[in-house]
VOGU-3710 file (C-alpha; in Angstrom, 3 decimals, decimal comma):
1> miaevlkekq> 0,000/0,000/0,000  1,198/3,515/-0,822  1,254/4,942/2,716  3,436/2,071/3,893  5,860/2,563/0,978  6,065/6,274/1,823  7,100/5,423/5,359  9,843/3,114/4,104  11,513/5,244/1,422  11,460/8,448/-0,602
11> tisfevfppk> 9,007/7,813/-3,431  8,701/8,983/-7,027  5,231/9,099/-8,534  3,393/10,563/-11,526  0,014/12,051/-12,359  -1,851/11,467/-15,626  -5,252/12,619/-16,813  -7,945/10,957/-18,961  -8,370/12,289/-22,514  -11,396/14,465/-23,215
21> kdgelesvyg> -12,392/12,446/-26,287  -13,408/8,797/-25,959  -11,468/7,784/-29,039  -8,194/8,968/-27,516  -8,178/6,577/-24,568  -5,694/4,215/-26,211  -3,109/6,998/-26,382  -3,087/7,193/-22,577  -2,131/3,540/-22,368  0,934/4,290/-24,486
31> vldslaelkp> 1,816/7,121/-22,101  1,431/4,757/-19,159  3,598/2,097/-20,779  6,377/4,671/-21,137  5,947/5,921/-17,565  5,986/2,355/-16,247  9,504/1,916/-17,672  10,617/4,610/-15,205  9,476/2,383/-12,315  7,386/4,854/-10,285
41> dfisvtygag> 6,062/3,865/-6,880  2,532/4,864/-7,910  0,615/6,729/-10,622  -2,405/8,915/-9,934  -5,295/9,460/-12,358  -7,392/12,620/-12,317  -11,187/12,768/-12,266  -13,407/15,304/-14,030  -15,512/17,903/-12,231  -18,700/16,281/-10,989
51> gsnskktvdi> -17,342/12,873/-11,980  -17,474/13,629/-15,708  -14,500/11,332/-16,388  -15,192/8,697/-13,735  -15,504/5,793/-16,192  -12,230/6,745/-17,886  -10,565/7,099/-14,496  -11,661/3,569/-13,588  -10,385/2,148/-16,885  -7,019/3,912/-16,672
61> asyientlhi> -6,483/3,136/-12,982  -7,345/-0,506/-13,683  -4,702/-0,626/-16,424  -2,107/0,802/-14,032  -3,030/-1,581/-11,227  -3,758/-4,793/-13,083  -1,725/-4,643/-16,301  1,307/-2,603/-15,236  1,187/-3,843/-11,619  1,904/-0,375/-10,237
71> halahmtcvg> -0,114/1,149/-7,412  -2,924/3,264/-8,915  -4,200/6,290/-7,014  -7,609/7,216/-8,410  -8,748/10,784/-7,865  -12,303/11,183/-6,619  -14,160/14,495/-6,392  -17,318/15,105/-4,409  -18,543/18,589/-5,315  -21,091/17,367/-7,850
81> nkraelldtc> -21,766/13,910/-6,434  -24,319/12,455/-4,093  -23,532/9,653/-1,660  -25,161/6,996/-3,821  -23,169/8,109/-6,875  -19,924/7,997/-4,939  -20,704/4,508/-3,715  -21,314/3,398/-7,311  -17,890/4,719/-8,274  -16,346/3,064/-5,233
91> kafaehkirh> -17,919/-0,225/-6,264  -16,410/0,115/-9,748  -12,989/0,854/-8,238  -13,222/-2,149/-5,944  -14,278/-4,446/-8,787  -11,094/-3,451/-10,613  -8,925/-4,023/-7,511  -8,183/-0,298/-7,155  -7,345/0,239/-3,494  -6,197/3,859/-3,268
101> vlalrgdrpr> -8,149/7,089/-3,788  -7,213/10,759/-3,574  -10,242/12,500/-2,051  -10,808/16,004/-3,420  -13,648/18,486/-3,285  -13,095/19,343/-6,941  -14,030/22,374/-8,992  -17,633/23,429/-9,251  -19,109/22,200/-12,571  -20,112/25,031/-14,878
111> tmsdeqyesr> -23,634/23,640/-15,159  -24,130/23,563/-11,375  -26,582/26,200/-10,133  -26,025/28,247/-6,983  -28,827/26,314/-5,288  -27,275/22,970/-6,178  -23,870/24,120/-5,001  -25,131/25,382/-1,661  -27,115/22,182/-1,012  -24,409/19,701/-2,073
121> efahasdmie> -24,071/16,608/0,102  -20,321/17,016/0,633  -19,192/20,547/1,410  -15,527/19,660/1,848  -13,082/16,906/0,942  -12,831/16,036/4,641  -16,546/15,158/4,595  -15,970/12,700/1,765  -12,920/11,239/3,500  -15,032/10,488/6,561
131> flkqntdfqi> -17,727/8,943/4,346  -15,212/6,794/2,449  -13,566/5,647/5,664  -16,922/4,527/7,015  -18,107/2,802/3,832  -15,017/1,416/2,063  -11,662/-0,160/2,826  -9,704/2,123/0,486  -6,483/3,734/1,560  -7,276/7,438/1,292
141> agacypekhs> -5,043/10,381/0,411  -5,799/14,069/0,764  -4,563/17,220/-0,953  -2,588/19,987/0,726  -1,484/23,467/-0,254  2,017/24,774/0,609  0,936/28,362/-0,096  -2,575/27,723/1,308  -5,768/27,052/-0,608  -7,100/30,107/-2,406
151> eslsleadlg> -10,284/30,013/-0,326  -8,558/29,740/3,061  -8,091/32,797/5,219  -4,584/31,805/6,298  -2,026/29,033/6,094  -2,787/28,156/9,719  -6,485/27,741/8,912  -5,599/25,621/5,897  -3,382/23,399/8,037  -6,364/22,910/10,297
161> ylrlkqeqga> -8,272/21,447/7,359  -5,374/19,109/6,571  -5,298/17,970/10,187  -9,059/17,317/9,939  -8,475/15,204/6,830  -5,912/13,220/8,807  -8,369/12,771/11,696  -11,097/11,648/9,295  -8,864/8,942/7,817  -6,422/10,318/5,245
171> efaisqlffd> -3,189/8,299/5,452  -0,968/10,462/3,236  -1,162/13,719/1,303  -0,055/15,167/-2,033  0,682/18,843/-2,338  -0,491/21,381/-4,850  2,300/22,286/-7,255  4,807/24,909/-6,158  7,958/26,438/-7,612  9,690/27,846/-4,534
181> ntyfyrflek> 10,860/25,162/-2,106  11,053/27,599/0,805  7,256/27,677/0,873  7,144/23,894/1,084  9,700/23,712/3,895  7,786/26,372/5,838  4,603/24,385/5,265  6,165/21,135/6,512  7,478/22,842/9,641  4,093/24,336/10,451
191> aeksgitipi> 2,346/21,039/9,639  4,516/19,164/12,122  3,799/21,738/14,813  0,082/21,402/14,012  0,113/17,683/14,782  0,114/16,457/11,175  2,049/13,197/11,011  1,012/11,613/7,709  3,558/11,486/4,855  3,378/14,420/2,424
201> cagimpitsa> 4,471/14,192/-1,216  5,747/17,331/-2,952  3,844/18,125/-6,144  6,146/19,268/-8,968  5,044/20,704/-12,318  7,803/21,101/-14,929  7,260/24,298/-16,931  8,508/23,600/-20,446  6,660/26,266/-22,445  5,909/29,924/-21,820
211> nqigttisls> 2,202/29,406/-22,568  1,977/26,845/-19,787  2,809/29,245/-16,980  -0,252/31,512/-17,262  -2,753/28,678/-16,986  -0,756/26,938/-14,288  -0,516/30,010/-12,084  -4,184/30,934/-12,497  -5,255/27,429/-11,481  -2,815/26,881/-8,639
221> gssvpkalsd> -2,120/30,349/-7,281  1,539/29,370/-6,866  4,256/32,006/-6,573  6,823/32,268/-9,360  10,417/32,771/-8,131  12,736/35,089/-10,035  14,780/32,179/-11,398  11,718/30,772/-13,156  10,423/34,135/-14,354  13,882/34,805/-15,821
231> iianysdhpd> 13,729/31,504/-17,705  10,370/32,475/-19,201  11,590/35,965/-20,105  14,791/34,683/-21,708  13,485/31,650/-23,576  9,791/32,231/-24,292  10,538/32,744/-28,012  12,908/29,774/-28,172  10,858/26,590/-27,551  13,765/24,134/-27,478
241> dmwkagidfa> 15,765/26,240/-25,036  12,657/26,859/-22,957  11,989/23,121/-22,743  15,531/22,368/-21,585  15,608/25,240/-19,093  12,239/24,187/-17,648  13,438/20,620/-17,165  16,651/21,872/-15,549  14,628/24,039/-13,153  12,459/21,079/-12,125
251> vaqirdlkeh> 15,541/18,877/-11,691  17,213/21,448/-9,438  14,023/21,844/-7,429  13,638/18,088/-6,938  17,300/17,567/-6,051  16,950/20,151/-3,300  13,756/18,526/-2,023  15,374/15,090/-1,973  18,386/16,437/-0,096  15,992/17,856/2,490
261> gvdgihiytm> 14,483/14,400/2,956  10,920/14,989/1,745  8,631/11,962/1,838  8,032/11,770/-1,906  8,082/13,584/-5,238  4,858/13,609/-7,268  5,402/14,834/-10,837  2,501/16,328/-12,774  3,457/14,857/-16,153  0,684/16,411/-18,292
271> nkpkraaeil> 0,722/13,024/-20,078  4,222/13,773/-21,420  6,443/10,810/-20,479  9,505/12,427/-22,089  9,354/15,172/-19,432  9,285/12,625/-16,661  12,113/10,597/-18,209  14,371/13,640/-18,568  13,679/14,713/-14,989  14,469/11,274/-13,569
281> kgis> 17,632/11,159/-15,657  18,609/14,527/-14,227  18,071/13,565/-10,592  19,562/10,072/-10,767
//
């Protein structure tokens, strides 16, 4: 199980996402085959808002778990789901021998009215974690935010929510992406003082194109250190140089994290196995 592996060694893991079009599902399996050659400790699979990609998530996680024989961590969001719908998804996971889930609130679906949003059955990810712990035997992970969640009033308040996730049954956590390790080290120090004892994986997003940074920052709210902003300024019109510089930045960031003894490195691959391969080559 993933939590036990995290307690034994420093892990390397990847995230992939299901394709938007049904006909493109086979391409993800090729991505996974390439990622499997890098021997990750686990691979996570994202889940659409309101469960829009739940069937694809099941299929992909099953391939990881049963064909590649790598731990699959299936994302599960609750913002647009009712208890019965979540249990149906849990049943599908269990039937495919998927034993790990990452419990997330998820983004509000665009089609969800204000009334539906305010009356949703699960207000927070911690509510779903408690529900899953009571109704399944999954090993559950939670998300955490080194620079705090955008909706939290403070980092201390946000750490309180992570501690609640731990109390409700989360056995490890994966962080939102970040580019400045000092924020992550500050977060870990405050987490320890807050009574958080579960392993925490550092989420790393390699920035290999200038266009990528705008979307990434708007979604994550992560700070951009001068070293990364300089890379974008210097190489934005030179794609090959930008790609190499972005990989080098991620490698340097991960090397520093490993030297500081973090529990694990979780790489947001964007379904680009070449990125992951170059990063692992750089940190080996």
